[in-house]
BATORSE-76452 format. One record per atom (N, C-alpha, C): atom name; residue number from 1; x negated, y, z; residue in three letters. Coordinates in Angstrom, 1 decimal, m for minus. Layout:
BEGIN
+------+-----+--------+--------+--------+------+
| site | pos |      u |      v |      w | code |
+------+-----+--------+--------+--------+------+
|   CA | NUM |      X |      Y |      Z |  ALA |
...
+------+-----+--------+--------+--------+------+
This chain:
BEGIN
+------+-----+--------+--------+--------+------+
| site | pos |      u |      v |      w | code |
+------+-----+--------+--------+--------+------+
|    N |   1 |   61.1 |   22.5 |   28.1 |  PHE |
|   CA |   1 |   61.2 |   21.1 |   27.8 |  PHE |
|    C |   1 |   59.7 |   20.6 |   27.9 |  PHE |
|    N |   2 |   59.4 |   19.6 |   28.7 |  TYR |
|   CA |   2 |   58.1 |   19.0 |   28.9 |  TYR |
|    C |   2 |   58.2 |   17.5 |   28.7 |  TYR |
|    N |   3 |   57.3 |   17.0 |   28.0 |  LEU |
|   CA |   3 |   57.2 |   15.6 |   27.7 |  LEU |
|    C |   3 |   56.0 |   15.0 |   28.5 |  LEU |
|    N |   4 |   56.3 |   14.1 |   29.4 |  LYS |
|   CA |   4 |   55.3 |   13.5 |   30.2 |  LYS |
|    C |   4 |   55.1 |   12.1 |   29.6 |  LYS |
|    N |   5 |   53.8 |   11.8 |   29.2 |  VAL |
|   CA |   5 |   53.5 |   10.5 |   28.6 |  VAL |
|    C |   5 |   52.5 |    9.8 |   29.5 |  VAL |
|    N |   6 |   52.8 |    8.6 |   29.9 |  GLU |
|   CA |   6 |   51.9 |    7.9 |   30.7 |  GLU |
|    C |   6 |   51.3 |    6.8 |   29.9 |  GLU |
|    N |   7 |   50.1 |    6.4 |   30.3 |  GLY |
|   CA |   7 |   49.4 |    5.3 |   29.6 |  GLY |
|    C |   7 |   48.8 |    5.6 |   28.3 |  GLY |
|    N |   8 |   48.4 |    6.9 |   28.1 |  LEU |
|   CA |   8 |   47.7 |    7.2 |   26.9 |  LEU |
|    C |   8 |   46.3 |    6.5 |   26.9 |  LEU |
|    N |   9 |   45.9 |    6.0 |   25.8 |  PRO |
|   CA |   9 |   44.6 |    5.3 |   25.7 |  PRO |
|    C |   9 |   43.5 |    6.3 |   25.8 |  PRO |
|    N |  10 |   42.4 |    5.9 |   26.4 |  GLN |
|   CA |  10 |   41.2 |    6.7 |   26.5 |  GLN |
|    C |  10 |   40.6 |    6.9 |   25.2 |  GLN |
|    N |  11 |   40.2 |    8.1 |   24.9 |  GLN |
|   CA |  11 |   39.6 |    8.4 |   23.6 |  GLN |
|    C |  11 |   38.2 |    7.8 |   23.5 |  GLN |
|    N |  12 |   37.9 |    7.3 |   22.4 |  ASP |
|   CA |  12 |   36.5 |    6.8 |   22.1 |  ASP |
|    C |  12 |   35.7 |    7.9 |   21.5 |  ASP |
|    N |  13 |   34.8 |    8.4 |   22.3 |  ASN |
|   CA |  13 |   34.0 |    9.5 |   21.9 |  ASN |
|    C |  13 |   32.6 |    9.1 |   21.3 |  ASN |
|    N |  14 |   32.4 |    7.8 |   21.0 |  SER |
|   CA |  14 |   31.1 |    7.4 |   20.6 |  SER |
|    C |  14 |   30.8 |    7.9 |   19.2 |  SER |
|    N |  15 |   31.8 |    8.0 |   18.3 |  GLU |
|   CA |  15 |   31.6 |    8.6 |   17.0 |  GLU |
|    C |  15 |   31.3 |   10.1 |   17.1 |  GLU |
|    N |  16 |   32.0 |   10.7 |   17.9 |  LEU |
|   CA |  16 |   31.8 |   12.2 |   18.1 |  LEU |
|    C |  16 |   30.5 |   12.4 |   18.7 |  LEU |
|    N |  17 |   30.0 |   11.6 |   19.7 |  ASP |
|   CA |  17 |   28.7 |   11.8 |   20.2 |  ASP |
|    C |  17 |   27.6 |   11.6 |   19.2 |  ASP |
|    N |  18 |   27.8 |   10.6 |   18.3 |  GLY |
|   CA |  18 |   26.9 |   10.3 |   17.2 |  GLY |
|    C |  18 |   26.8 |   11.5 |   16.3 |  GLY |
|    N |  19 |   27.9 |   12.1 |   16.0 |  LEU |
|   CA |  19 |   27.9 |   13.3 |   15.1 |  LEU |
|    C |  19 |   27.2 |   14.5 |   15.8 |  LEU |
|    N |  20 |   27.4 |   14.6 |   17.1 |  LYS |
|   CA |  20 |   26.8 |   15.7 |   17.8 |  LYS |
|    C |  20 |   25.3 |   15.5 |   17.8 |  LYS |
|    N |  21 |   24.9 |   14.3 |   18.0 |  ASN |
|   CA |  21 |   23.4 |   14.0 |   18.1 |  ASN |
|    C |  21 |   22.8 |   14.3 |   16.7 |  ASN |
|    N |  22 |   23.5 |   13.9 |   15.6 |  LYS |
|   CA |  22 |   23.0 |   14.1 |   14.3 |  LYS |
|    C |  22 |   22.9 |   15.6 |   14.0 |  LYS |
|    N |  23 |   23.9 |   16.4 |   14.4 |  VAL |
|   CA |  23 |   23.9 |   17.8 |   14.2 |  VAL |
|    C |  23 |   22.7 |   18.4 |   14.9 |  VAL |
|    N |  24 |   22.5 |   18.0 |   16.2 |  ASN |
|   CA |  24 |   21.3 |   18.5 |   17.0 |  ASN |
|    C |  24 |   20.0 |   18.2 |   16.3 |  ASN |
|    N |  25 |   19.9 |   16.9 |   15.8 |  GLN |
|   CA |  25 |   18.7 |   16.5 |   15.1 |  GLN |
|    C |  25 |   18.4 |   17.4 |   13.9 |  GLN |
|    N |  26 |   19.5 |   17.6 |   13.1 |  LEU |
|   CA |  26 |   19.3 |   18.4 |   11.9 |  LEU |
|    C |  26 |   18.9 |   19.9 |   12.2 |  LEU |
|    N |  27 |   19.5 |   20.4 |   13.3 |  LEU |
|   CA |  27 |   19.2 |   21.8 |   13.7 |  LEU |
|    C |  27 |   17.7 |   21.8 |   14.2 |  LEU |
|    N |  28 |   17.3 |   20.8 |   14.9 |  ASN |
|   CA |  28 |   15.9 |   20.8 |   15.3 |  ASN |
|    C |  28 |   14.9 |   20.7 |   14.1 |  ASN |
|    N |  29 |   15.3 |   19.9 |   13.1 |  GLU |
|   CA |  29 |   14.5 |   19.8 |   11.9 |  GLU |
|    C |  29 |   14.4 |   21.1 |   11.2 |  GLU |
|    N |  30 |   15.5 |   21.8 |   11.1 |  LYS |
|   CA |  30 |   15.6 |   23.1 |   10.5 |  LYS |
|    C |  30 |   14.7 |   24.1 |   11.2 |  LYS |
|    N |  31 |   14.8 |   24.1 |   12.5 |  LYS |
|   CA |  31 |   13.9 |   25.0 |   13.3 |  LYS |
|    C |  31 |   12.4 |   24.7 |   13.1 |  LYS |
|    N |  32 |   12.1 |   23.5 |   13.0 |  THR |
|   CA |  32 |   10.7 |   23.1 |   12.8 |  THR |
|    C |  32 |   10.2 |   23.5 |   11.4 |  THR |
|    N |  33 |   11.1 |   23.3 |   10.4 |  ALA |
|   CA |  33 |   10.7 |   23.7 |    9.1 |  ALA |
|    C |  33 |   10.6 |   25.2 |    9.0 |  ALA |
|    N |  34 |   11.4 |   25.9 |    9.6 |  GLN |
|   CA |  34 |   11.3 |   27.4 |    9.6 |  GLN |
|    C |  34 |   10.1 |   27.9 |   10.3 |  GLN |
|    N |  35 |    9.7 |   27.2 |   11.4 |  GLU |
|   CA |  35 |    8.5 |   27.6 |   12.1 |  GLU |
|    C |  35 |    7.3 |   27.3 |   11.2 |  GLU |
|    N |  36 |    7.2 |   26.2 |   10.6 |  LYS |
|   CA |  36 |    6.1 |   25.8 |    9.7 |  LYS |
|    C |  36 |    6.0 |   26.8 |    8.6 |  LYS |
|    N |  37 |    7.1 |   27.2 |    8.0 |  GLN |
|   CA |  37 |    7.1 |   28.2 |    6.9 |  GLN |
|    C |  37 |    6.6 |   29.5 |    7.4 |  GLN |
|    N |  38 |    7.1 |   29.9 |    8.5 |  ARG |
|   CA |  38 |    6.6 |   31.2 |    9.1 |  ARG |
|    C |  38 |    5.1 |   31.2 |    9.3 |  ARG |
|    N |  39 |    4.6 |   30.1 |    9.9 |  GLU |
|   CA |  39 |    3.2 |   30.0 |   10.2 |  GLU |
|    C |  39 |    2.4 |   30.0 |    8.9 |  GLU |
|    N |  40 |    2.9 |   29.3 |    7.8 |  ALA |
|   CA |  40 |    2.2 |   29.3 |    6.5 |  ALA |
|    C |  40 |    2.2 |   30.7 |    5.9 |  ALA |
|    N |  41 |    3.3 |   31.4 |    6.0 |  GLU |
|   CA |  41 |    3.3 |   32.8 |    5.5 |  GLU |
|    C |  41 |    2.4 |   33.7 |    6.2 |  GLU |
|    N |  42 |    2.3 |   33.6 |    7.6 |  GLU |
|   CA |  42 |    1.4 |   34.4 |    8.3 |  GLU |
|    C |  42 |    0.0 |   34.1 |    8.0 |  GLU |
|    N |  43 |   m0.3 |   32.8 |    7.8 |  LYS |
|   CA |  43 |   m1.7 |   32.4 |    7.5 |  LYS |
|    C |  43 |   m2.1 |   33.0 |    6.1 |  LYS |
|    N |  44 |   m1.2 |   32.9 |    5.1 |  ALA |
|   CA |  44 |   m1.5 |   33.4 |    3.8 |  ALA |
|    C |  44 |   m1.7 |   35.0 |    3.9 |  ALA |
|    N |  45 |   m0.9 |   35.6 |    4.7 |  GLN |
|   CA |  45 |   m1.0 |   37.1 |    4.8 |  GLN |
|    C |  45 |   m2.3 |   37.4 |    5.5 |  GLN |
|    N |  46 |   m2.7 |   36.7 |    6.5 |  ARG |
|   CA |  46 |   m4.0 |   37.0 |    7.1 |  ARG |
|    C |  46 |   m5.2 |   36.8 |    6.1 |  ARG |
|    N |  47 |   m5.1 |   35.7 |    5.4 |  GLU |
|   CA |  47 |   m6.1 |   35.4 |    4.4 |  GLU |
|    C |  47 |   m6.2 |   36.5 |    3.3 |  GLU |
|    N |  48 |   m5.0 |   37.0 |    2.9 |  ALA |
|   CA |  48 |   m5.0 |   38.1 |    1.9 |  ALA |
|    C |  48 |   m5.6 |   39.4 |    2.5 |  ALA |
|    N |  49 |   m5.3 |   39.6 |    3.8 |  GLU |
|   CA |  49 |   m5.9 |   40.8 |    4.4 |  GLU |
|    C |  49 |   m7.4 |   40.7 |    4.6 |  GLU |
|    N |  50 |   m7.9 |   39.5 |    4.9 |  GLU |
|   CA |  50 |   m9.3 |   39.3 |    5.1 |  GLU |
|    C |  50 |  m10.0 |   39.5 |    3.7 |  GLU |
|    N |  51 |   m9.4 |   39.0 |    2.7 |  ALA |
|   CA |  51 |  m10.0 |   39.1 |    1.3 |  ALA |
|    C |  51 |  m10.0 |   40.6 |    0.9 |  ALA |
|    N |  52 |   m8.9 |   41.3 |    1.3 |  ALA |
|   CA |  52 |   m8.9 |   42.8 |    0.9 |  ALA |
|    C |  52 |  m10.0 |   43.5 |    1.7 |  ALA |
|    N |  53 |  m10.2 |   43.1 |    3.0 |  ARG |
|   CA |  53 |  m11.2 |   43.8 |    3.8 |  ARG |
|    C |  53 |  m12.6 |   43.6 |    3.2 |  ARG |
|    N |  54 |  m12.8 |   42.3 |    2.8 |  LYS |
|   CA |  54 |  m14.1 |   42.0 |    2.2 |  LYS |
|    C |  54 |  m14.4 |   42.8 |    0.9 |  LYS |
|    N |  55 |  m13.3 |   43.0 |    0.2 |  LYS |
|   CA |  55 |  m13.5 |   43.7 |   m1.1 |  LYS |
|    C |  55 |  m13.5 |   45.2 |   m0.9 |  LYS |
|    N |  56 |  m13.0 |   45.6 |    0.3 |  GLY |
|   CA |  56 |  m12.9 |   47.0 |    0.6 |  GLY |
|    C |  56 |  m11.7 |   47.7 |   m0.1 |  GLY |
|    N |  57 |  m10.7 |   46.9 |   m0.3 |  ASP |
|   CA |  57 |   m9.4 |   47.3 |   m0.9 |  ASP |
|    C |  57 |   m8.6 |   48.0 |    0.1 |  ASP |
|    N |  58 |   m8.8 |   49.3 |    0.3 |  VAL |
|   CA |  58 |   m8.1 |   50.1 |    1.3 |  VAL |
|    C |  58 |   m6.6 |   50.1 |    1.0 |  VAL |
|    N |  59 |   m6.2 |   50.2 |   m0.2 |  ALA |
|   CA |  59 |   m4.7 |   50.3 |   m0.6 |  ALA |
|    C |  59 |   m4.0 |   49.1 |   m0.2 |  ALA |
|    N |  60 |   m4.6 |   47.9 |   m0.4 |  ALA |
|   CA |  60 |   m3.9 |   46.6 |    0.0 |  ALA |
|    C |  60 |   m3.8 |   46.5 |    1.5 |  ALA |
|    N |  61 |   m4.8 |   46.9 |    2.2 |  ILE |
|   CA |  61 |   m4.8 |   46.9 |    3.7 |  ILE |
|    C |  61 |   m3.7 |   47.8 |    4.2 |  ILE |
|    N |  62 |   m3.7 |   49.0 |    3.6 |  GLU |
|   CA |  62 |   m2.7 |   50.0 |    4.1 |  GLU |
|    C |  62 |   m1.3 |   49.5 |    3.8 |  GLU |
|    N |  63 |   m1.0 |   48.9 |    2.6 |  ALA |
|   CA |  63 |    0.3 |   48.4 |    2.3 |  ALA |
|    C |  63 |    0.7 |   47.3 |    3.3 |  ALA |
|    N |  64 |   m0.3 |   46.5 |    3.6 |  SER |
|   CA |  64 |    0.0 |   45.4 |    4.6 |  SER |
|    C |  64 |    0.4 |   45.9 |    5.9 |  SER |
|    N |  65 |   m0.3 |   46.9 |    6.4 |  TRP |
|   CA |  65 |    0.1 |   47.5 |    7.7 |  TRP |
|    C |  65 |    1.4 |   48.2 |    7.7 |  TRP |
|    N |  66 |    1.7 |   48.8 |    6.5 |  LYS |
|   CA |  66 |    3.0 |   49.5 |    6.4 |  LYS |
|    C |  66 |    4.1 |   48.4 |    6.5 |  LYS |
|    N |  67 |    3.9 |   47.3 |    5.8 |  ALA |
|   CA |  67 |    4.9 |   46.2 |    5.8 |  ALA |
|    C |  67 |    5.1 |   45.7 |    7.2 |  ALA |
|    N |  68 |    4.0 |   45.5 |    8.0 |  LYS |
|   CA |  68 |    4.1 |   45.1 |    9.4 |  LYS |
|    C |  68 |    4.8 |   46.1 |   10.2 |  LYS |
|    N |  69 |    4.6 |   47.3 |   10.0 |  LEU |
|   CA |  69 |    5.3 |   48.4 |   10.8 |  LEU |
|    C |  69 |    6.8 |   48.4 |   10.5 |  LEU |
|    N |  70 |    7.1 |   48.2 |    9.2 |  GLU |
|   CA |  70 |    8.5 |   48.2 |    8.8 |  GLU |
|    C |  70 |    9.2 |   47.0 |    9.5 |  GLU |
|    N |  71 |    8.5 |   45.8 |    9.5 |  GLN |
|   CA |  71 |    9.1 |   44.6 |   10.1 |  GLN |
|    C |  71 |    9.3 |   44.8 |   11.6 |  GLN |
|    N |  72 |    8.4 |   45.4 |   12.2 |  ALA |
|   CA |  72 |    8.5 |   45.7 |   13.7 |  ALA |
|    C |  72 |    9.6 |   46.6 |   14.0 |  ALA |
|    N |  73 |    9.7 |   47.7 |   13.2 |  GLU |
|   CA |  73 |   10.8 |   48.6 |   13.4 |  GLU |
|    C |  73 |   12.2 |   48.0 |   13.1 |  GLU |
|    N |  74 |   12.3 |   47.2 |   12.1 |  ALA |
|   CA |  74 |   13.5 |   46.5 |   11.8 |  ALA |
|    C |  74 |   13.9 |   45.6 |   12.9 |  ALA |
|    N |  75 |   12.9 |   44.8 |   13.5 |  LYS |
|   CA |  75 |   13.2 |   43.9 |   14.6 |  LYS |
|    C |  75 |   13.6 |   44.7 |   15.8 |  LYS |
|    N |  76 |   13.0 |   45.8 |   16.0 |  HIS |
|   CA |  76 |   13.3 |   46.6 |   17.2 |  HIS |
|    C |  76 |   14.7 |   47.2 |   17.1 |  HIS |
|    N |  77 |   15.1 |   47.6 |   15.9 |  ALA |
|   CA |  77 |   16.4 |   48.2 |   15.6 |  ALA |
|    C |  77 |   17.5 |   47.2 |   15.9 |  ALA |
|    N |  78 |   17.3 |   45.9 |   15.7 |  GLU |
|   CA |  78 |   18.3 |   44.9 |   16.0 |  GLU |
|    C |  78 |   18.5 |   44.8 |   17.4 |  GLU |
+------+-----+--------+--------+--------+------+
C-alpha cells in the first residue's frame, strides 16, 4: 500500500540553517578556546622548565621530560 501525495509544501529550512550556523559558530569558539588554553599551558610549562634549568633543578627537568615522553607515547598509542 503506497500513498502518493501531491502538492506538499516546500519546507522552510531557514530556521534549520540558522541553527546549523550557530552550532558551527559555537564549535569554532570551542576550538579557539581549547587552542588558547593549550598554548597557555605550553608557555607555562616552558617557563617552568627554564626556571628549573636556571636553578639547576635536575629532578624537575627530568620529571618534565618524562611527562613529555608519556604524552608522546599515549598519543602514538591512539
